[in-house]
C-alpha positions in Angstrom: 17.2 148.7 58.5 14.6 152.2 59.2 12.9 152.5 56.2 10.0 155.2 57.9 11.0 158.0 55.7 11.0 156.0 52.4 8.1 154.4 53.7 6.2 158.6 54.0 7.6 159.7 50.8 6.2 156.0 49.1 2.8 157.2 50.5 3.8 160.6 48.7 4.3 159.1 46.0 1.1 156.6 45.3 -1.5 159.6 46.8 -0.1 161.4 43.9 -0.1 158.7 41.8 -4.3 158.2 42.9 -4.8 162.1 42.0 -3.9 161.1 38.3 -5.7 158.4 37.9 -8.4 160.2 38.8 -7.8 163.0 36.6 -7.2 160.5 33.6 -10.8 158.8 34.6 -12.8 162.3 34.8 -11.2 164.3 32.2 -13.8 165.1 29.4 -12.0 164.5 26.0 -12.6 168.2 24.5 -10.2 168.2 27.8 -7.8 165.4 27.1 -6.5 166.7 23.7 -6.5 170.4 24.5 -2.9 172.3 24.9 -2.9 174.4 28.2 0.6 175.2 29.4 1.9 174.6 26.1 1.5 171.1 25.8 -1.6 168.7 25.7 -2.8 167.8 28.5 -2.1 164.1 27.3 1.1 164.8 26.8 1.4 166.4 30.3 -0.2 163.8 32.0 2.4 160.9 29.8 5.3 163.0 31.0 4.1 162.5 33.9 4.1 158.9 34.3 7.1 157.7 31.9 9.2 159.8 33.5 9.4 158.1 36.7 11.6 155.7 34.5 13.8 158.7 34.4 14.5 158.9 38.0 14.9 156.0 39.1 16.5 154.1 36.5 20.4 153.0 37.2 23.5 153.1 35.4 23.5 149.9 33.3 19.5 149.4 33.2 17.3 149.5 29.6 15.7 152.6 29.2 11.6 151.3 29.8 9.9 151.7 26.1 7.3 154.2 24.7 4.4 155.0 22.8 6.4 157.7 21.5 10.1 159.6 21.2 11.7 161.0 24.0 10.8 164.5 22.2 8.0 163.9 22.7 8.1 161.9 26.4 10.4 164.8 27.7 8.6 167.8 26.5 10.9 168.8 24.0 8.6 168.6 21.4 5.1 168.9 21.1 3.4 165.7 20.0 1.7 165.2 16.6 -0.5 162.8 15.3 -3.3 161.1 16.3 -4.4 161.7 20.3 -3.7 158.6 22.7 -7.2 157.3 24.4 -6.7 157.5 27.9 -7.4 153.9 28.3 -3.5 154.3 26.0 -1.7 155.8 28.7 -3.7 154.5 31.8 -2.2 150.9 30.6 1.2 152.5 31.2 0.2 152.9 35.3 0.6 149.8 37.0 4.1 149.3 34.5 5.3 152.7 36.0 4.0 152.9 39.4 6.1 149.2 39.5 9.7 150.5 38.8 9.0 153.5 41.7 7.9 150.8 44.1 10.5 148.5 43.4 12.8 151.3 43.8 11.6 152.4 46.8 12.0 148.8 48.0 15.4 149.0 47.3 16.1 151.7 50.0 16.6 152.0 53.7 16.4 155.4 55.2 20.6 155.1 55.9 20.2 155.5 51.3 18.9 158.9 51.5 21.5 160.9 51.7 23.3 158.8 48.8 23.9 159.6 45.4 21.4 158.5 43.1 24.2 157.1 40.7 21.8 156.7 37.9 19.6 159.8 37.6 22.9 162.2 38.1 24.5 160.5 35.3 21.8 161.7 33.0 21.1 165.7 34.8 23.5 168.5 34.7 23.6 167.9 38.6 23.4 164.7 41.5 20.7 163.5 42.9 20.7 162.1 46.0 18.1 159.4 46.4 15.8 162.0 48.8 15.6 164.2 46.1 14.7 161.5 43.9 12.2 160.0 46.1 10.3 163.7 46.5 10.2 164.5 43.2 9.0 161.5 41.9 5.5 162.6 44.0 6.4 166.5 43.3 6.8 165.6 40.0 3.8 164.1 39.2 1.7 166.9 41.5 3.2 169.5 39.2 1.9 168.2 36.6 -1.6 167.3 37.9 -1.7 171.3 38.9 -1.4 171.4 35.0 -4.1 169.5 34.4 -6.6 170.9 37.1 -6.1 174.3 35.8 -7.4 172.9 32.4 -10.6 171.5 33.7 -11.0 174.6 35.4 -10.8 176.5 33.2 -13.4 175.0 31.4 -15.6 175.2 34.3 -15.4 171.8 35.8 -13.6 170.7 39.2 
């Protein structure tokens, strides 16, 4: 059972998450609560973390517990109320990383072309395990780009 491609895709995911963790660590408070690209930065981070469950959850599995409504999690609406601290958001990292790692562990390279039944049931088009694995890293990097742009706008790197 070859896992060379799976291991490579998992490496991409792990790298993107290390960058997201670093962002959470260095993001100043005035940027954390600021809207950028239509959403507060913290909500972009929260969304990037919690959508792992959306991508990897299979049919019949219970959704992971979140701190906010589905609408806030999916960026369908802007969160109102108190801004969660970085520490509160950071607690999600091991939970969501574990979900992703369990998903990667179940797959072999031969599975990459097969349909991801769980995600496909929640999306308007079918998704393969290859597209899901690629999205786990790419989606994180997209939101990290928004977060990075907010830092740069403040003159930070």
